[in-house]
Structures are given as structure tokens and as C-alpha cells.
A tleap script that builds the chain and sets N, CA, C and O, in Angstrom:
source leaprc.protein.ff14SB
mol = sequence {
  NMET SER ASP THR LYS THR VAL THR ILE ARG
  VAL PRO ALA GLU THR TYR GLU GLN ILE ARG
  SER VAL CYS GLY GLU LEU GLY GLU ALA PHE
  ASN PHE ASN GLN PHE VAL ASN HIE SER ILE
  GLN SER THR LEU ASP ILE ILE ASP HIE ASP
  GLU GLU GLN ILE PRO VAL PRO ARG PHE ALA
  MET MET ALA ARG PHE MET LYS ASN TYR LYS
  ASP SER THR PHE ASN LEU PRO ALA MET VAL
  PRO PRO GLN GLY GLY ALA LYS ASN GLY GLY
  SER GLY CSER
}
set mol.1.N position { 21.108 3.939 -14.979 }
set mol.1.CA position { 20.786 3.159 -13.779 }
set mol.1.C position { 21.600 3.701 -12.608 }
set mol.1.O position { 22.778 4.028 -12.756 }
set mol.2.N position { 20.965 3.791 -11.450 }
set mol.2.CA position { 21.654 4.329 -10.283 }
set mol.2.C position { 22.651 3.315 -9.723 }
set mol.2.O position { 22.539 2.109 -9.939 }
set mol.3.N position { 23.616 3.847 -9.008 }
set mol.3.CA position { 24.576 2.963 -8.351 }
set mol.3.C position { 23.882 2.212 -7.231 }
set mol.3.O position { 23.122 2.802 -6.463 }
set mol.4.N position { 24.135 0.929 -7.133 }
set mol.4.CA position { 23.555 0.123 -6.064 }
set mol.4.C position { 24.642 -0.722 -5.424 }
set mol.4.O position { 25.695 -0.955 -6.018 }
set mol.5.N position { 24.385 -1.164 -4.245 }
set mol.5.CA position { 25.274 -2.061 -3.509 }
set mol.5.C position { 24.458 -3.244 -3.028 }
set mol.5.O position { 23.314 -3.082 -2.606 }
set mol.6.N position { 25.030 -4.411 -3.089 }
set mol.6.CA position { 24.390 -5.600 -2.559 }
set mol.6.C position { 24.815 -5.752 -1.108 }
set mol.6.O position { 26.003 -5.735 -0.784 }
set mol.7.N position { 23.813 -5.901 -0.238 }
set mol.7.CA position { 24.076 -6.009 1.191 }
set mol.7.C position { 23.396 -7.263 1.704 }
set mol.7.O position { 22.247 -7.537 1.356 }
set mol.8.N position { 24.088 -8.016 2.518 }
set mol.8.CA position { 23.500 -9.182 3.164 }
set mol.8.C position { 23.163 -8.790 4.595 }
set mol.8.O position { 24.009 -8.276 5.327 }
set mol.9.N position { 21.918 -9.039 4.983 }
set mol.9.CA position { 21.523 -8.736 6.358 }
set mol.9.C position { 21.142 -10.026 7.071 }
set mol.9.O position { 20.700 -10.995 6.453 }
set mol.10.N position { 21.320 -10.011 8.357 }
set mol.10.CA position { 20.941 -11.165 9.177 }
set mol.10.C position { 19.843 -10.710 10.126 }
set mol.10.O position { 20.025 -9.765 10.894 }
set mol.11.N position { 18.710 -11.385 10.067 }
set mol.11.CA position { 17.578 -11.057 10.938 }
set mol.11.C position { 17.137 -12.331 11.648 }
set mol.11.O position { 17.383 -13.436 11.164 }
set mol.12.N position { 16.491 -12.175 12.784 }
set mol.12.CA position { 15.955 -13.355 13.464 }
set mol.12.C position { 14.942 -14.060 12.569 }
set mol.12.O position { 14.262 -13.426 11.762 }
set mol.13.N position { 14.851 -15.364 12.721 }
set mol.13.CA position { 13.926 -16.161 11.910 }
set mol.13.C position { 12.497 -15.651 12.040 }
set mol.13.O position { 11.761 -15.624 11.054 }
set mol.14.N position { 12.093 -15.249 13.235 }
set mol.14.CA position { 10.735 -14.750 13.452 }
set mol.14.C position { 10.487 -13.472 12.639 }
set mol.14.O position { 9.418 -13.310 12.051 }
set mol.15.N position { 11.468 -12.570 12.607 }
set mol.15.CA position { 11.344 -11.340 11.826 }
set mol.15.C position { 11.222 -11.662 10.345 }
set mol.15.O position { 10.399 -11.076 9.642 }
set mol.16.N position { 12.029 -12.580 9.880 }
set mol.16.CA position { 11.991 -12.989 8.472 }
set mol.16.C position { 10.609 -13.531 8.112 }
set mol.16.O position { 10.056 -13.188 7.067 }
set mol.17.N position { 10.058 -14.368 8.972 }
set mol.17.CA position { 8.735 -14.948 8.711 }
set mol.17.C position { 7.650 -13.871 8.741 }
set mol.17.O position { 6.707 -13.924 7.952 }
set mol.18.N position { 7.773 -12.906 9.636 }
set mol.18.CA position { 6.796 -11.814 9.679 }
set mol.18.C position { 6.832 -11.007 8.386 }
set mol.18.O position { 5.784 -10.673 7.833 }
set mol.19.N position { 8.026 -10.695 7.903 }
set mol.19.CA position { 8.157 -9.933 6.657 }
set mol.19.C position { 7.614 -10.747 5.493 }
set mol.19.O position { 6.897 -10.210 4.648 }
set mol.20.N position { 7.940 -12.022 5.434 }
set mol.20.CA position { 7.408 -12.880 4.367 }
set mol.20.C position { 5.897 -12.924 4.404 }
set mol.20.O position { 5.250 -12.899 3.357 }
set mol.21.N position { 5.328 -12.989 5.592 }
set mol.21.CA position { 3.882 -13.032 5.742 }
set mol.21.C position { 3.248 -11.739 5.229 }
set mol.21.O position { 2.259 -11.779 4.497 }
set mol.22.N position { 3.811 -10.604 5.610 }
set mol.22.CA position { 3.290 -9.318 5.150 }
set mol.22.C position { 3.402 -9.218 3.635 }
set mol.22.O position { 2.453 -8.799 2.972 }
set mol.23.N position { 4.545 -9.596 3.081 }
set mol.23.CA position { 4.724 -9.549 1.626 }
set mol.23.C position { 3.711 -10.463 0.940 }
set mol.23.O position { 3.189 -10.117 -0.120 }
set mol.24.N position { 3.429 -11.609 1.522 }
set mol.24.CA position { 2.434 -12.523 0.959 }
set mol.24.C position { 1.047 -11.909 0.959 }
set mol.24.O position { 0.281 -12.097 0.014 }
set mol.25.N position { 0.716 -11.169 2.026 }
set mol.25.CA position { -0.575 -10.509 2.115 }
set mol.25.C position { -0.705 -9.397 1.079 }
set mol.25.O position { -1.810 -9.064 0.651 }
set mol.26.N position { 0.428 -8.827 0.680 }
set mol.26.CA position { 0.414 -7.726 -0.289 }
set mol.26.C position { 0.413 -8.225 -1.718 }
set mol.26.O position { 0.417 -7.422 -2.651 }
set mol.27.N position { 0.409 -9.531 -1.906 }
set mol.27.CA position { 0.389 -10.081 -3.257 }
set mol.27.C position { 1.674 -9.767 -3.996 }
set mol.27.O position { 2.765 -9.898 -3.442 }
set mol.28.N position { 1.544 -9.354 -5.245 }
set mol.28.CA position { 2.717 -9.077 -6.056 }
set mol.28.C position { 3.238 -7.657 -5.856 }
set mol.28.O position { 4.212 -7.265 -6.497 }
set mol.29.N position { 2.606 -6.883 -4.978 }
set mol.29.CA position { 3.000 -5.495 -4.790 }
set mol.29.C position { 4.399 -5.373 -4.187 }
set mol.29.O position { 5.137 -4.449 -4.528 }
set mol.30.N position { 4.766 -6.276 -3.313 }
set mol.30.CA position { 6.066 -6.215 -2.655 }
set mol.30.C position { 6.677 -7.601 -2.576 }
set mol.30.O position { 5.995 -8.590 -2.308 }
set mol.31.N position { 7.968 -7.646 -2.815 }
set mol.31.CA position { 8.692 -8.857 -2.481 }
set mol.31.C position { 9.581 -8.523 -1.283 }
set mol.31.O position { 9.622 -7.372 -0.848 }
set mol.32.N position { 10.266 -9.482 -0.766 }
set mol.32.CA position { 11.060 -9.298 0.458 }
set mol.32.C position { 12.069 -8.170 0.302 }
set mol.32.O position { 12.189 -7.319 1.183 }
set mol.33.N position { 12.800 -8.156 -0.818 }
set mol.33.CA position { 13.835 -7.126 -1.028 }
set mol.33.C position { 13.227 -5.729 -1.102 }
set mol.33.O position { 13.762 -4.788 -0.516 }
set mol.34.N position { 12.113 -5.589 -1.816 }
set mol.34.CA position { 11.464 -4.279 -1.896 }
set mol.34.C position { 11.013 -3.816 -0.518 }
set mol.34.O position { 11.152 -2.644 -0.169 }
set mol.35.N position { 10.476 -4.740 0.253 }
set mol.35.CA position { 10.023 -4.408 1.599 }
set mol.35.C position { 11.185 -3.886 2.432 }
set mol.35.O position { 11.064 -2.859 3.100 }
set mol.36.N position { 12.296 -4.584 2.394 }
set mol.36.CA position { 13.466 -4.178 3.178 }
set mol.36.C position { 14.010 -2.845 2.670 }
set mol.36.O position { 14.354 -1.975 3.471 }
set mol.37.N position { 14.092 -2.674 1.348 }
set mol.37.CA position { 14.598 -1.412 0.796 }
set mol.37.C position { 13.727 -0.234 1.225 }
set mol.37.O position { 14.243 0.807 1.632 }
set mol.38.N position { 12.414 -0.398 1.133 }
set mol.38.CA position { 11.516 0.680 1.549 }
set mol.38.C position { 11.639 0.941 3.041 }
set mol.38.O position { 11.576 2.091 3.473 }
set mol.39.N position { 11.813 -0.102 3.829 }
set mol.39.CA position { 11.947 0.058 5.276 }
set mol.39.C position { 13.195 0.845 5.621 }
set mol.39.O position { 13.157 1.737 6.468 }
set mol.40.N position { 14.286 0.523 4.979 }
set mol.40.CA position { 15.551 1.233 5.244 }
set mol.40.C position { 15.419 2.701 4.841 }
set mol.40.O position { 15.806 3.589 5.601 }
set mol.41.N position { 14.877 2.960 3.655 }
set mol.41.CA position { 14.729 4.341 3.196 }
set mol.41.C position { 13.796 5.121 4.112 }
set mol.41.O position { 14.060 6.284 4.414 }
set mol.42.N position { 12.713 4.501 4.557 }
set mol.42.CA position { 11.778 5.180 5.460 }
set mol.42.C position { 12.429 5.511 6.789 }
set mol.42.O position { 12.195 6.582 7.348 }
set mol.43.N position { 13.237 4.608 7.295 }
set mol.43.CA position { 13.949 4.861 8.546 }
set mol.43.C position { 14.864 6.066 8.394 }
set mol.43.O position { 14.917 6.924 9.275 }
set mol.44.N position { 15.583 6.134 7.280 }
set mol.44.CA position { 16.467 7.281 7.035 }
set mol.44.C position { 15.657 8.567 6.886 }
set mol.44.O position { 16.073 9.613 7.384 }
set mol.45.N position { 14.512 8.510 6.213 }
set mol.45.CA position { 13.653 9.684 6.059 }
set mol.45.C position { 13.181 10.197 7.419 }
set mol.45.O position { 13.148 11.406 7.650 }
set mol.46.N position { 12.818 9.286 8.312 }
set mol.46.CA position { 12.352 9.676 9.642 }
set mol.46.C position { 13.498 10.282 10.445 }
set mol.46.O position { 13.303 11.281 11.138 }
set mol.47.N position { 14.676 9.699 10.362 }
set mol.47.CA position { 15.841 10.239 11.077 }
set mol.47.C position { 16.151 11.648 10.597 }
set mol.47.O position { 16.484 12.516 11.405 }
set mol.48.N position { 16.047 11.888 9.303 }
set mol.48.CA position { 16.374 13.194 8.719 }
set mol.48.C position { 15.230 14.196 8.804 }
set mol.48.O position { 15.416 15.357 8.439 }
set mol.49.N position { 14.056 13.790 9.272 }
set mol.49.CA position { 12.881 14.669 9.324 }
set mol.49.C position { 13.113 15.765 10.360 }
set mol.49.O position { 13.471 15.478 11.502 }
set mol.50.N position { 12.910 17.027 9.960 }
set mol.50.CA position { 13.223 18.162 10.840 }
set mol.50.C position { 12.034 18.696 11.632 }
set mol.50.O position { 12.226 19.442 12.592 }
set mol.51.N position { 10.822 18.334 11.253 }
set mol.51.CA position { 9.665 18.876 11.945 }
set mol.51.C position { 9.350 18.077 13.196 }
set mol.51.O position { 9.869 16.980 13.402 }
set mol.52.N position { 8.482 18.652 14.035 }
set mol.52.CA position { 8.173 18.027 15.316 }
set mol.52.C position { 7.395 16.719 15.161 }
set mol.52.O position { 7.708 15.723 15.813 }
set mol.53.N position { 6.369 16.729 14.285 }
set mol.53.CA position { 5.577 15.515 14.086 }
set mol.53.C position { 6.255 14.632 13.045 }
set mol.53.O position { 6.572 15.083 11.944 }
set mol.54.N position { 6.468 13.388 13.400 }
set mol.54.CA position { 7.145 12.447 12.509 }
set mol.54.C position { 6.091 11.750 11.652 }
set mol.54.O position { 5.135 11.185 12.183 }
set mol.55.N position { 6.259 11.787 10.333 }
set mol.55.CA position { 5.254 11.174 9.452 }
set mol.55.C position { 5.340 9.646 9.456 }
set mol.55.O position { 6.388 9.056 9.720 }
set mol.56.N position { 4.210 9.042 9.158 }
set mol.56.CA position { 4.190 7.597 8.952 }
set mol.56.C position { 4.687 7.359 7.520 }
set mol.56.O position { 4.211 8.017 6.594 }
set mol.57.N position { 5.627 6.439 7.320 }
set mol.57.CA position { 6.125 6.189 5.962 }
set mol.57.C position { 5.006 5.806 5.003 }
set mol.57.O position { 4.130 5.011 5.344 }
set mol.58.N position { 5.040 6.378 3.797 }
set mol.58.CA position { 3.998 6.131 2.798 }
set mol.58.C position { 3.846 4.647 2.490 }
set mol.58.O position { 2.728 4.144 2.376 }
set mol.59.N position { 4.965 3.949 2.355 }
set mol.59.CA position { 4.847 2.536 2.003 }
set mol.59.C position { 4.160 1.755 3.116 }
set mol.59.O position { 3.451 0.786 2.845 }
set mol.60.N position { 4.361 2.165 4.363 }
set mol.60.CA position { 3.705 1.478 5.480 }
set mol.60.C position { 2.204 1.739 5.462 }
set mol.60.O position { 1.411 0.839 5.739 }
set mol.61.N position { 1.813 2.972 5.134 }
set mol.61.CA position { 0.378 3.274 5.028 }
set mol.61.C position { -0.248 2.463 3.900 }
set mol.61.O position { -1.345 1.925 4.048 }
set mol.62.N position { 0.459 2.379 2.764 }
set mol.62.CA position { -0.073 1.616 1.635 }
set mol.62.C position { -0.166 0.130 2.003 }
set mol.62.O position { -1.162 -0.524 1.694 }
set mol.63.N position { 0.857 -0.394 2.653 }
set mol.63.CA position { 0.849 -1.801 3.036 }
set mol.63.C position { -0.299 -2.085 4.004 }
set mol.63.O position { -0.949 -3.126 3.911 }
set mol.64.N position { -0.544 -1.173 4.919 }
set mol.64.CA position { -1.644 -1.363 5.875 }
set mol.64.C position { -2.988 -1.334 5.162 }
set mol.64.O position { -3.871 -2.140 5.456 }
set mol.65.N position { -3.144 -0.390 4.209 }
set mol.65.CA position { -4.374 -0.320 3.435 }
set mol.65.C position { -4.588 -1.616 2.670 }
set mol.65.O position { -5.694 -2.155 2.656 }
set mol.66.N position { -3.538 -2.117 2.036 }
set mol.66.CA position { -3.664 -3.341 1.246 }
set mol.66.C position { -3.929 -4.544 2.133 }
set mol.66.O position { -4.644 -5.464 1.736 }
set mol.67.N position { -3.361 -4.545 3.330 }
set mol.67.CA position { -3.584 -5.660 4.259 }
set mol.67.C position { -5.050 -5.709 4.687 }
set mol.67.O position { -5.622 -6.788 4.836 }
set mol.68.N position { -5.653 -4.534 4.882 }
set mol.68.CA position { -7.042 -4.456 5.329 }
set mol.68.C position { -8.027 -4.430 4.174 }
set mol.68.O position { -9.235 -4.356 4.396 }
set mol.69.N position { -7.538 -4.487 2.956 }
set mol.69.CA position { -8.376 -4.427 1.759 }
set mol.69.C position { -9.298 -5.639 1.711 }
set mol.69.O position { -8.879 -6.766 1.974 }
set mol.70.N position { -10.540 -5.393 1.376 }
set mol.70.CA position { -11.505 -6.477 1.223 }
set mol.70.C position { -12.099 -6.361 -0.172 }
set mol.70.O position { -12.513 -5.279 -0.587 }
set mol.71.N position { -12.141 -7.453 -0.882 }
set mol.71.CA position { -12.720 -7.441 -2.224 }
set mol.71.C position { -14.130 -6.884 -2.214 }
set mol.71.O position { -14.537 -6.201 -3.153 }
set mol.72.N position { -14.874 -7.171 -1.162 }
set mol.72.CA position { -16.266 -6.742 -1.124 }
set mol.72.C position { -16.392 -5.217 -1.132 }
set mol.72.O position { -17.431 -4.687 -1.525 }
set mol.73.N position { -15.354 -4.516 -0.706 }
set mol.73.CA position { -15.387 -3.057 -0.708 }
set mol.73.C position { -15.622 -2.522 -2.111 }
set mol.73.O position { -16.299 -1.509 -2.290 }
set mol.74.N position { -15.067 -3.200 -3.102 }
set mol.74.CA position { -15.143 -2.716 -4.467 }
set mol.74.C position { -16.066 -3.554 -5.344 }
set mol.74.O position { -16.097 -3.362 -6.560 }
set mol.75.N position { -16.807 -4.463 -4.763 }
set mol.75.CA position { -17.751 -5.285 -5.512 }
set mol.75.C position { -19.169 -4.789 -5.285 }
set mol.75.O position { -20.023 -5.510 -4.768 }
set mol.76.N position { -19.402 -3.551 -5.677 }
set mol.76.CA position { -20.727 -2.977 -5.524 }
set mol.76.C position { -21.575 -3.314 -6.735 }
set mol.76.O position { -21.032 -3.575 -7.809 }
set mol.77.N position { -22.902 -3.316 -6.590 }
set mol.77.CA position { -23.752 -3.596 -7.750 }
set mol.77.C position { -23.586 -2.491 -8.796 }
set mol.77.O position { -23.277 -1.347 -8.466 }
set mol.78.N position { -23.795 -2.851 -10.043 }
set mol.78.CA position { -23.665 -1.886 -11.131 }
set mol.78.C position { -24.721 -0.802 -10.994 }
set mol.78.O position { -25.843 -1.059 -10.558 }
set mol.79.N position { -24.345 0.421 -11.375 }
set mol.79.CA position { -25.300 1.524 -11.352 }
set mol.79.C position { -26.195 1.421 -12.577 }
set mol.79.O position { -25.708 1.306 -13.702 }
set mol.80.N position { -27.502 1.462 -12.356 }
set mol.80.CA position { -28.478 1.362 -13.437 }
set mol.80.C position { -29.162 2.711 -13.567 }
set mol.80.O position { -29.657 3.239 -12.571 }
set mol.81.N position { -29.208 3.293 -14.775 }
set mol.81.CA position { -29.878 4.584 -14.917 }
set mol.81.C position { -31.363 4.455 -14.599 }
set mol.81.O position { -31.958 3.405 -14.842 }
set mol.82.N position { -31.971 5.519 -14.056 }
set mol.82.CA position { -33.402 5.451 -13.722 }
set mol.82.C position { -34.246 5.287 -14.978 }
set mol.82.O position { -33.878 5.768 -16.050 }
set mol.83.N position { -35.373 4.611 -14.838 }
set mol.83.CA position { -36.294 4.403 -15.960 }
set mol.83.C position { -37.132 5.660 -16.183 }
set mol.83.O position { -37.392 6.418 -15.249 }
set mol.84.N position { -37.550 5.873 -17.434 }
set mol.84.CA position { -38.436 6.991 -17.724 }
set mol.84.C position { -37.705 8.278 -18.029 }
set mol.84.O position { -38.320 9.345 -18.007 }
set mol.85.N position { -36.429 8.220 -18.311 }
set mol.85.CA position { -35.687 9.422 -18.682 }
set mol.85.C position { -35.019 10.071 -17.500 }
set mol.85.O position { -35.323 9.764 -16.348 }
set mol.86.N position { -34.115 10.964 -17.792 }
set mol.86.CA position { -33.329 11.655 -16.774 }
set mol.86.C position { -34.183 12.707 -16.069 }
set mol.86.O position { -35.133 13.235 -16.646 }
set mol.87.N position { -33.843 13.001 -14.836 }
set mol.87.CA position { -34.556 14.018 -14.056 }
set mol.87.C position { -33.770 15.333 -14.016 }
set mol.87.O position { -34.076 16.217 -13.215 }
set mol.88.N position { -32.777 15.458 -14.865 }
set mol.88.CA position { -31.949 16.654 -14.849 }
set mol.88.C position { -32.028 17.406 -16.171 }
set mol.88.O position { -31.011 17.895 -16.661 }
set mol.89.N position { -33.211 17.505 -16.752 }
set mol.89.CA position { -33.377 18.252 -17.972 }
set mol.89.C position { -33.377 17.382 -19.215 }
set mol.89.O position { -33.384 17.903 -20.330 }
set mol.90.N position { -33.370 16.074 -19.047 }
set mol.90.CA position { -33.366 15.169 -20.192 }
set mol.90.C position { -34.750 15.018 -20.763 }
set mol.90.O position { -35.653 15.782 -20.420 }
set mol.91.N position { -34.929 14.067 -21.611 }
set mol.91.CA position { -36.201 13.906 -22.333 }
set mol.91.C position { -37.361 13.565 -21.431 }
set mol.91.O position { -38.513 13.789 -21.800 }
set mol.92.N position { -37.088 13.032 -20.260 }
set mol.92.CA position { -38.196 12.619 -19.395 }
set mol.92.C position { -38.624 13.696 -18.420 }
set mol.92.O position { -39.499 13.443 -17.592 }
set mol.93.N position { -38.051 14.876 -18.479 }
set mol.93.CA position { -38.427 15.909 -17.483 }
set mol.93.C position { -39.384 16.910 -18.052 }
set mol.93.O position { -39.796 17.837 -17.354 }
savepdb mol mol.pdb
quit
């Protein structure tokens, strides 16, 4: 197990509520501590980034995707094979 340190941070109540809201939208994917840990690491990654274009943190892209996720996107009707055999060299061609 890696070495860890426990840190207490103080944030404005509004910031805390915003983070809680985002974590709630992400379901079980993130809790408050994970969100803060990823945010801190991403900030350090951006500070240490040597190239001209600064990347968007991966966790932020994932969180945005999950926030905009709609169940209907993945609730498509089942694919039904065509009747009368396959048209790609199968018994019906």
C-alpha cells in the first residue's frame, strides 16, 4: 500500500454543495474524497505539463460524459436477423 496522508481542507459551503451535487450525479463512480483527490492530482499534472496545449483532465472528461449520459442512448431496440436467410453467402443467397 502506498504512503498516504490525511488532510483536512476547508472550502466554502457553496463549493462543497457543488461537489456533492456532481458526485451525486455520477452515482457510485465518485465519492467526495475521490473527487477531491482526482482534482488535486489533475491540478498538479496541469502545472507539470510541458507542452503548449494543456490537456483536459481525464477524470473531468469522464465526469462530464457521465453527467450528460442518458439511459435512452443505450436503450436501442434489439437487433433482429433478417428473415429468409443471410445475404452474405448463407443458405438464403
